N, C-alpha and C positions, 0 to 999 in steps of 0.2 A: 902386203904384210901389215897387220894391225899392230900399232904401237901399244905396248903393255904399260899400264899405269905404274907410276913409281911405287915402290914398297913403302909402307909406313915406317917412320923412324922409331915408333914406339906403339905399344898396344896397352890399353887399360880396360880392365874388366870391373865394372861397377854394378853388375847385375844384382848384387846382394845389398847394395846401399840404397838409402832413401834420401830424399831432398831434405836439406840443402847440401848434404855431403856429396851427392853426385856431381854437382858443379864444382864444389871446393876441390875435390880430388882431380877433376878434369883440369881446372885452372892451374893447380900446382904442377901437374904433369906437363901442361903446355909451357909453363915458365922454364922448364928444363930443356926445351927444344929451341932450335934456331928458327928465325923467320923463314917461312917457306916449307919447313919440315911438316910431315903428315903424322897425325895421331889417329890411330884406330881405336874407337871406344865401343864397348859392348855394354848395353844398358837396357832396362825394361821400358816398355811402351807406357804411355800415359804421362804422368807428371814428370818423371825423370827425362824422358825423351823431349818433351816440350821445353822444359826449363833449361836443360843443357844446350839444346839447339839455340834457343833465344839468347841465353846468357853469353855463349861463345861469340855469337854474331855481334852482340852489344859491346864485347871486349875487343872487337876488331879482327876476329878470326873468321875463317870462311868454312862453312860446312859444305864440302864438295861431294859427299856421298852419304846417302841415307837409304838403308834397305833392311827389310825384315830378315833376320838371321835364322831364328828358330822359335816358333811359337810367338810368345810375347817379348822375345829378345830382339833388339835392333842393333845394327852396326852403323856407326857414324864414322866418317872420315873427315877430319878437321885439318885444314891448312893453318898452321901457326901464323898469326899476323905479325906485323912489324913492331907492334907495341909490347910484345911478350918479352 
């Protein structure tokens, strides 16, 4: 039997936002979560994907999933770090 990954505690759709608001909204949402909680984020490829991934890791969070969702939309799964 395969163990099912835990469900995200929250989902954030920032596909219509541009940098730097993509990370600002992600950071604010992570601040509402407990350490270890998962946040599912939908965002566009390119600058938003690169910046949110890098900035989250710099803030002490872990990007544990990254996959193309639909066209140029990506799905990130971020584990909230201890410092949130």
